[in-house]
N, CA, C and O atoms as a GROMACS GRO file, in nm:
protein
  360
    1UNK      N    1   6.577  17.278   2.582
    1UNK     CA    2   6.593  17.330   2.446
    1UNK      C    3   6.476  17.432   2.472
    1UNK      O    4   6.369  17.389   2.516
    2UNK      N    5   6.495  17.587   2.440
    2UNK     CA    6   6.482  17.719   2.467
    2UNK      C    7   6.319  17.704   2.451
    2UNK      O    8   6.264  17.649   2.356
    3UNK      N    9   6.238  17.781   2.591
    3UNK     CA   10   6.107  17.804   2.498
    3UNK      C   11   6.096  17.905   2.357
    3UNK      O   12   6.019  17.882   2.263
    4UNK      N   13   6.163  17.987   2.364
    4UNK     CA   14   6.106  18.125   2.289
    4UNK      C   15   6.158  18.018   2.118
    4UNK      O   16   6.055  17.984   2.060
    5UNK      N   17   6.239  17.987   2.071
    5UNK     CA   18   6.269  17.871   1.971
    5UNK      C   19   6.208  17.771   1.952
    5UNK      O   20   6.206  17.685   2.041
    6UNK      N   21   6.121  17.746   1.796
    6UNK     CA   22   6.058  17.679   1.766
    6UNK      C   23   6.120  17.576   1.754
    6UNK      O   24   6.240  17.563   1.776
    7UNK      N   25   6.001  17.445   1.698
    7UNK     CA   26   6.101  17.343   1.689
    7UNK      C   27   6.149  17.304   1.493
    7UNK      O   28   6.211  17.212   1.440
    8UNK      N   29   6.081  17.428   1.440
    8UNK     CA   30   6.162  17.425   1.265
    8UNK      C   31   6.268  17.493   1.285
    8UNK      O   32   6.372  17.439   1.246
    9UNK      N   33   6.279  17.639   1.354
    9UNK     CA   34   6.422  17.734   1.386
    9UNK      C   35   6.513  17.588   1.398
    9UNK      O   36   6.589  17.553   1.307
   10UNK      N   37   6.493  17.499   1.538
   10UNK     CA   38   6.601  17.382   1.570
   10UNK      C   39   6.613  17.298   1.477
   10UNK      O   40   6.726  17.249   1.468
   11UNK      N   41   6.519  17.253   1.386
   11UNK     CA   42   6.560  17.099   1.276
   11UNK      C   43   6.636  17.182   1.166
   11UNK      O   44   6.707  17.130   1.080
   12UNK      N   45   6.610  17.343   1.182
   12UNK     CA   46   6.705  17.406   1.076
   12UNK      C   47   6.833  17.421   1.084
   12UNK      O   48   6.914  17.411   0.992
   13UNK      N   49   6.861  17.454   1.231
   13UNK     CA   50   6.998  17.448   1.270
   13UNK      C   51   7.117  17.316   1.269
   13UNK      O   52   7.238  17.296   1.262
   14UNK      N   53   6.986  17.245   1.280
   14UNK     CA   54   7.039  17.083   1.281
   14UNK      C   55   7.067  17.018   1.145
   14UNK      O   56   7.132  16.913   1.144
   15UNK      N   57   7.024  17.070   1.030
   15UNK     CA   58   6.985  17.055   0.911
   15UNK      C   59   7.152  17.110   0.831
   15UNK      O   60   7.235  17.037   0.778
   16UNK      N   61   7.157  17.272   0.851
   16UNK     CA   62   7.266  17.325   0.796
   16UNK      C   63   7.425  17.280   0.872
   16UNK      O   64   7.539  17.274   0.827
   17UNK      N   65   7.350  17.248   1.035
   17UNK     CA   66   7.473  17.197   1.103
   17UNK      C   67   7.528  16.996   1.008
   17UNK      O   68   7.637  16.942   0.992
   18UNK      N   69   7.436  16.970   0.985
   18UNK     CA   70   7.527  16.802   0.885
   18UNK      C   71   7.533  16.848   0.748
   18UNK      O   72   7.598  16.784   0.665
   19UNK      N   73   7.458  16.974   0.711
   19UNK     CA   74   7.518  16.976   0.591
   19UNK      C   75   7.662  17.060   0.594
   19UNK      O   76   7.729  17.055   0.492
   20UNK      N   77   7.697  17.115   0.673
   20UNK     CA   78   7.802  17.158   0.687
   20UNK      C   79   7.938  17.061   0.714
   20UNK      O   80   8.052  17.077   0.670
   21UNK      N   81   7.883  16.952   0.808
   21UNK     CA   82   7.998  16.847   0.822
   21UNK      C   83   8.035  16.762   0.700
   21UNK      O   84   8.142  16.709   0.672
   22UNK      N   85   7.854  16.763   0.601
   22UNK     CA   86   7.946  16.697   0.480
   22UNK      C   87   7.988  16.753   0.401
   22UNK      O   88   8.019  16.708   0.290
   23UNK      N   89   8.000  16.869   0.441
   23UNK     CA   90   8.075  16.950   0.303
   23UNK      C   91   8.214  16.962   0.382
   23UNK      O   92   8.303  16.964   0.297
   24UNK      N   93   8.254  16.968   0.480
   24UNK     CA   94   8.392  16.989   0.498
   24UNK      C   95   8.445  16.778   0.496
   24UNK      O   96   8.545  16.712   0.525
   25UNK      N   97   8.359  16.761   0.464
   25UNK     CA   98   8.397  16.553   0.480
   25UNK      C   99   8.459  16.592   0.297
   25UNK      O  100   8.578  16.590   0.267
   26UNK      N  101   8.370  16.618   0.218
   26UNK     CA  102   8.410  16.621   0.087
   26UNK      C  103   8.497  16.728   0.060
   26UNK      O  104   8.543  16.716  -0.054
   27UNK      N  105   8.534  16.818   0.112
   27UNK     CA  106   8.635  16.926   0.124
   27UNK      C  107   8.737  16.830   0.130
   27UNK      O  108   8.801  16.794   0.031
   28UNK      N  109   8.760  16.772   0.285
   28UNK     CA  110   8.884  16.689   0.300
   28UNK      C  111   8.918  16.596   0.142
   28UNK      O  112   9.013  16.604   0.064
   29UNK      N  113   8.816  16.525   0.142
   29UNK     CA  114   8.884  16.438   0.040
   29UNK      C  115   8.870  16.446  -0.100
   29UNK      O  116   8.868  16.350  -0.177
   30UNK      N  117   8.863  16.548  -0.124
   30UNK     CA  118   8.884  16.599  -0.247
   30UNK      C  119   9.071  16.659  -0.258
   30UNK      O  120   9.169  16.627  -0.326
   31UNK      N  121   9.036  16.776  -0.129
   31UNK     CA  122   9.205  16.787  -0.101
   31UNK      C  123   9.285  16.661  -0.068
   31UNK      O  124   9.403  16.697  -0.071
   32UNK      N  125   9.282  16.577  -0.048
   32UNK     CA  126   9.349  16.455  -0.034
   32UNK      C  127   9.421  16.391  -0.148
   32UNK      O  128   9.535  16.346  -0.160
   33UNK      N  129   9.296  16.405  -0.243
   33UNK     CA  130   9.341  16.367  -0.416
   33UNK      C  131   9.441  16.482  -0.449
   33UNK      O  132   9.437  16.511  -0.569
   34UNK      N  133   9.496  16.528  -0.404
   34UNK     CA  134   9.625  16.657  -0.467
   34UNK      C  135   9.738  16.593  -0.415
   34UNK      O  136   9.836  16.667  -0.411
   35UNK      N  137   9.760  16.454  -0.365
   35UNK     CA  138   9.884  16.443  -0.287
   35UNK      C  139   9.932  16.394  -0.375
   35UNK      O  140   9.877  16.340  -0.471
   36UNK      N  141  10.106  16.418  -0.338
   36UNK     CA  142  10.167  16.365  -0.440
   36UNK      C  143  10.163  16.248  -0.521
   36UNK      O  144  10.117  16.252  -0.635
   37UNK      N  145  10.213  16.131  -0.464
   37UNK     CA  146  10.147  16.035  -0.524
   37UNK      C  147  10.073  15.969  -0.631
   37UNK      O  148  10.105  15.876  -0.706
   38UNK      N  149   9.914  16.074  -0.615
   38UNK     CA  150   9.836  16.051  -0.723
   38UNK      C  151   9.889  16.172  -0.836
   38UNK      O  152   9.812  16.206  -0.926
   39UNK      N  153   9.993  16.217  -0.826
   39UNK     CA  154  10.056  16.366  -0.892
   39UNK      C  155  10.123  16.263  -0.957
   39UNK      O  156  10.074  16.238  -1.067
   40UNK      N  157  10.191  16.215  -0.935
   40UNK     CA  158  10.336  16.117  -0.960
   40UNK      C  159  10.241  15.988  -1.096
   40UNK      O  160  10.284  15.942  -1.202
   41UNK      N  161  10.142  15.972  -1.044
   41UNK     CA  162  10.106  15.832  -1.068
   41UNK      C  163  10.020  15.914  -1.241
   41UNK      O  164   9.970  15.843  -1.327
   42UNK      N  165  10.025  16.040  -1.248
   42UNK     CA  166   9.905  16.136  -1.321
   42UNK      C  167   9.992  16.131  -1.429
   42UNK      O  168   9.970  16.093  -1.544
   43UNK      N  169  10.126  16.188  -1.363
   43UNK     CA  170  10.237  16.185  -1.469
   43UNK      C  171  10.349  16.076  -1.535
   43UNK      O  172  10.430  16.075  -1.628
   44UNK      N  173  10.304  15.989  -1.432
   44UNK     CA  174  10.383  15.867  -1.515
   44UNK      C  175  10.268  15.850  -1.618
   44UNK      O  176  10.308  15.869  -1.733
   45UNK      N  177  10.154  15.825  -1.610
   45UNK     CA  178  10.012  15.802  -1.760
   45UNK      C  179  10.048  15.883  -1.849
   45UNK      O  180  10.035  15.841  -1.963
   46UNK      N  181  10.105  16.025  -1.834
   46UNK     CA  182  10.117  16.061  -1.933
   46UNK      C  183  10.213  16.127  -2.052
   46UNK      O  184  10.196  16.185  -2.160
   47UNK      N  185  10.342  16.076  -1.951
   47UNK     CA  186  10.467  16.057  -1.988
   47UNK      C  187  10.455  15.936  -2.101
   47UNK      O  188  10.514  15.947  -2.208
   48UNK      N  189  10.348  15.781  -2.061
   48UNK     CA  190  10.353  15.655  -2.116
   48UNK      C  191  10.270  15.679  -2.251
   48UNK      O  192  10.266  15.589  -2.334
   49UNK      N  193  10.188  15.827  -2.278
   49UNK     CA  194  10.111  15.852  -2.344
   49UNK      C  195   9.972  15.757  -2.377
   49UNK      O  196   9.915  15.713  -2.478
   50UNK      N  197   9.955  15.753  -2.244
   50UNK     CA  198   9.793  15.644  -2.198
   50UNK      C  199   9.734  15.759  -2.286
   50UNK      O  200   9.768  15.872  -2.324
   51UNK      N  201   9.589  15.644  -2.307
   51UNK     CA  202   9.460  15.722  -2.277
   51UNK      C  203   9.349  15.782  -2.140
   51UNK      O  204   9.314  15.726  -2.037
   52UNK      N  205   9.320  15.903  -2.188
   52UNK     CA  206   9.242  15.886  -2.070
   52UNK      C  207   9.127  15.869  -2.047
   52UNK      O  208   9.055  15.958  -2.091
   53UNK      N  209   9.047  15.740  -1.964
   53UNK     CA  210   8.949  15.707  -2.014
   53UNK      C  211   8.824  15.808  -2.022
   53UNK      O  212   8.726  15.780  -2.091
   54UNK      N  213   8.831  15.913  -1.957
   54UNK     CA  214   8.763  15.968  -1.931
   54UNK      C  215   8.692  16.080  -2.015
   54UNK      O  216   8.591  16.148  -2.003
   55UNK      N  217   8.817  16.064  -2.128
   55UNK     CA  218   8.787  16.197  -2.246
   55UNK      C  219   8.719  16.087  -2.362
   55UNK      O  220   8.766  15.974  -2.374
   56UNK      N  221   8.650  16.117  -2.410
   56UNK     CA  222   8.580  16.053  -2.528
   56UNK      C  223   8.716  16.047  -2.648
   56UNK      O  224   8.831  16.065  -2.608
   57UNK      N  225   8.686  16.020  -2.787
   57UNK     CA  226   8.799  15.991  -2.883
   57UNK      C  227   8.743  16.104  -2.976
   57UNK      O  228   8.623  16.106  -3.006
   58UNK      N  229   8.830  16.196  -3.019
   58UNK     CA  230   8.802  16.283  -3.117
   58UNK      C  231   8.856  16.234  -3.229
   58UNK      O  232   8.960  16.170  -3.243
   59UNK      N  233   8.758  16.280  -3.329
   59UNK     CA  234   8.712  16.251  -3.485
   59UNK      C  235   8.843  16.343  -3.534
   59UNK      O  236   8.879  16.448  -3.482
   60UNK      N  237   8.921  16.258  -3.678
   60UNK     CA  238   9.039  16.287  -3.760
   60UNK      C  239   8.971  16.393  -3.853
   60UNK      O  240   9.038  16.482  -3.904
   61UNK      N  241   8.813  16.378  -3.876
   61UNK     CA  242   8.753  16.454  -4.006
   61UNK      C  243   8.625  16.488  -3.926
   61UNK      O  244   8.571  16.467  -3.817
   62UNK      N  245   8.610  16.551  -4.040
   62UNK     CA  246   8.415  16.611  -4.024
   62UNK      C  247   8.318  16.529  -4.025
   62UNK      O  248   8.347  16.429  -4.091
   63UNK      N  249   8.186  16.526  -3.969
   63UNK     CA  250   8.120  16.441  -3.967
   63UNK      C  251   8.039  16.437  -4.124
   63UNK      O  252   8.061  16.524  -4.208
   64UNK      N  253   7.993  16.382  -4.136
   64UNK     CA  254   7.935  16.344  -4.250
   64UNK      C  255   7.804  16.438  -4.317
   64UNK      O  256   7.701  16.422  -4.252
   65UNK      N  257   7.794  16.506  -4.402
   65UNK     CA  258   7.729  16.604  -4.454
   65UNK      C  259   7.599  16.500  -4.508
   65UNK      O  260   7.604  16.415  -4.597
   66UNK      N  261   7.477  16.540  -4.417
   66UNK     CA  262   7.308  16.481  -4.441
   66UNK      C  263   7.227  16.567  -4.538
   66UNK      O  264   7.147  16.647  -4.489
   67UNK      N  265   7.238  16.560  -4.649
   67UNK     CA  266   7.125  16.633  -4.771
   67UNK      C  267   7.036  16.565  -4.861
   67UNK      O  268   7.052  16.484  -4.952
   68UNK      N  269   6.919  16.635  -4.797
   68UNK     CA  270   6.778  16.570  -4.853
   68UNK      C  271   6.710  16.632  -4.966
   68UNK      O  272   6.652  16.740  -4.955
   69UNK      N  273   6.719  16.551  -5.096
   69UNK     CA  274   6.628  16.671  -5.210
   69UNK      C  275   6.504  16.669  -5.168
   69UNK      O  276   6.443  16.571  -5.126
   70UNK      N  277   6.461  16.787  -5.181
   70UNK     CA  278   6.320  16.836  -5.152
   70UNK      C  279   6.259  16.838  -5.294
   70UNK      O  280   6.328  16.884  -5.384
   71UNK      N  281   6.125  16.788  -5.323
   71UNK     CA  282   6.013  16.782  -5.440
   71UNK      C  283   6.001  16.968  -5.457
   71UNK      O  284   6.049  17.041  -5.370
   72UNK      N  285   5.928  17.026  -5.582
   72UNK     CA  286   5.885  17.060  -5.591
   72UNK      C  287   5.817  17.163  -5.508
   72UNK      O  288   5.845  17.281  -5.487
   73UNK      N  289   5.745  17.106  -5.477
   73UNK     CA  290   5.590  17.088  -5.393
   73UNK      C  291   5.655  17.159  -5.213
   73UNK      O  292   5.620  17.258  -5.149
   74UNK      N  293   5.764  17.045  -5.184
   74UNK     CA  294   5.815  17.091  -5.072
   74UNK      C  295   5.863  17.206  -5.068
   74UNK      O  296   5.838  17.292  -4.984
   75UNK      N  297   5.947  17.218  -5.176
   75UNK     CA  298   5.999  17.366  -5.156
   75UNK      C  299   5.930  17.491  -5.170
   75UNK      O  300   5.973  17.603  -5.142
   76UNK      N  301   5.803  17.456  -5.220
   76UNK     CA  302   5.742  17.607  -5.246
   76UNK      C  303   5.669  17.579  -5.090
   76UNK      O  304   5.600  17.678  -5.065
   77UNK      N  305   5.664  17.524  -5.029
   77UNK     CA  306   5.536  17.492  -4.894
   77UNK      C  307   5.650  17.568  -4.797
   77UNK      O  308   5.611  17.660  -4.724
   78UNK      N  309   5.815  17.522  -4.796
   78UNK     CA  310   5.932  17.584  -4.720
   78UNK      C  311   5.917  17.740  -4.747
   78UNK      O  312   5.956  17.814  -4.657
   79UNK      N  313   5.877  17.786  -4.838
   79UNK     CA  314   5.905  17.908  -4.906
   79UNK      C  315   5.786  17.983  -4.810
   79UNK      O  316   5.797  18.083  -4.739
   80UNK      N  317   5.684  17.908  -4.830
   80UNK     CA  318   5.556  17.989  -4.743
   80UNK      C  319   5.583  17.988  -4.653
   80UNK      O  320   5.560  18.100  -4.608
   81UNK      N  321   5.654  17.879  -4.523
   81UNK     CA  322   5.659  17.872  -4.436
   81UNK      C  323   5.758  17.977  -4.396
   81UNK      O  324   5.717  18.024  -4.290
   82UNK      N  325   5.874  18.039  -4.434
   82UNK     CA  326   5.986  18.144  -4.416
   82UNK      C  327   5.894  18.263  -4.424
   82UNK      O  328   5.887  18.345  -4.332
   83UNK      N  329   5.811  18.274  -4.557
   83UNK     CA  330   5.772  18.447  -4.600
   83UNK      C  331   5.664  18.441  -4.455
   83UNK      O  332   5.663  18.546  -4.391
   84UNK      N  333   5.592  18.349  -4.411
   84UNK     CA  334   5.442  18.345  -4.295
   84UNK      C  335   5.536  18.376  -4.154
   84UNK      O  336   5.493  18.444  -4.062
   85UNK      N  337   5.634  18.330  -4.154
   85UNK     CA  338   5.725  18.322  -4.006
   85UNK      C  339   5.813  18.445  -4.013
   85UNK      O  340   5.852  18.504  -3.912
   86UNK      N  341   5.839  18.475  -4.122
   86UNK     CA  342   5.934  18.635  -4.124
   86UNK      C  343   5.829  18.729  -4.094
   86UNK      O  344   5.878  18.823  -4.031
   87UNK      N  345   5.696  18.744  -4.115
   87UNK     CA  346   5.681  18.828  -4.167
   87UNK      C  347   5.649  18.921  -4.268
   87UNK      O  348   5.571  19.016  -4.264
   88UNK      N  349   5.712  18.884  -4.347
   88UNK     CA  350   5.739  18.969  -4.498
   88UNK      C  351   5.860  19.057  -4.513
   88UNK      O  352   5.879  19.128  -4.612
   89UNK      N  353   5.956  19.048  -4.390
   89UNK     CA  354   6.055  19.113  -4.405
   89UNK      C  355   6.171  19.012  -4.435
   89UNK      O  356   6.194  18.896  -4.401
   90UNK      N  357   6.253  19.132  -4.537
   90UNK     CA  358   6.336  19.064  -4.599
   90UNK      C  359   6.476  18.995  -4.576
   90UNK      O  360   6.530  18.933  -4.668
   0.00000   0.00000   0.00000
């Protein structure tokens, strides 16, 4: 261990080296997923019309509209609140 290098510098270099090794391992793992075997499996799934489990079902109609009737007092209170928040701007 060199005398002019602090222990924190050595620990930092070691941590960066470990992070680089982990990053390379993950990169290799991700790149292996793109093998022709996996591409054929995905193509077969799409040809069958299979559903991808990672995607949620899509709606065929719009969501229900929620509506609440306000009393006249609530409408007045809301109008006052809007005026107060808008500072008199139209």
